[in-house]
C-alpha positions, 0 to 999 in steps of 0.5 A: 237110224239117227246119223252120228256124222262126225262133221267135226271130225278135225277135233277127233283127228287133229293135225299134227306135225304142221300137215293139213289135211286135204279136207279144208276147215269149215271156215275155209272159203272155196276160191271162186274163180273169175268165170264163176263170179260172172255167173253169180252176178246173175243171182245178185238181185235175189241175194240182196233182196233176201230171197235166199230160198229162191236164190239157192232153188235157182242154183239147184236146178239140173242144168246148173248143179250138174254141169256147173257145180261150182256155181252152186257151190258159190251161192251156198258160200255166198249164203253162208257168208251172209248168215242166211244159208240155214234160212235158205235150207230150211223149209224143204219138202222130201223132194227138195231135200232129196235133191240138195242131198243128192248135190252133197254126195255127188260133190262132198269129197271133191277137194275144191268144195269139201269145206263148204258142203260139210258145213251145209251138210252139218246144218241140214243135219241139225234142221232135219235130224227129227225127220230122219226115219220117216222117208226111206228116200232121204234116209238113204241119202243121209246113209250114203253121205255118211259112207262117203265122209267115213270113207274120206276120213280113212282115206285122210288118216292113211294119208296122215300115216304115210306123211308121218313115215316121211317125217321120220325118214327126212328127220333121219336123213337130216341127222345123217347129213349133220353128222357127215358135214363136220367130219368132212370139214375136219378132213379138209382141215387136217389135209390142208395142215399136212400140205402146208407142213410138206411145203415148209419142209420142202 
């Protein structure tokens, strides 16, 4: 039942032709808006005192994670920036882990949050892979996460295929335009020369 969720699928599906997957890379940051930054100030004290688990618990409360997921994401990102995200995620019981996985499943395919949450998912798998198979609740959450990511990968592949077709189309159009321009210029030169000759005869 061990899940091989390919969170590093970017290596398997490299971006070509300068196109960027709608999934950002893991190193990308979620752009925190000014209102969200104001909310994050409430958790500064916990973050600065290294109470990282309590800081994460605070933003995983239902009234925040459901109504303002961007605040939860912001704290996760800040924990990651400080290098304490793994510590904050570790030591969770079944109920707490289920809450985190549920949050991932609700938000991982949101383009605004994907970079941060895929990184969170990777860390969680690294910490809790040894307990997979011990809880049907957790197993179902992991399976759902796997399905969501695989579905998103398929969607990204379709988008890249469409972009490749558009590249071919645009390249063909550009080639045609480049072939037409010199011909028109030659016609203009010939026409101009004929007009000058006619004027000289007259």
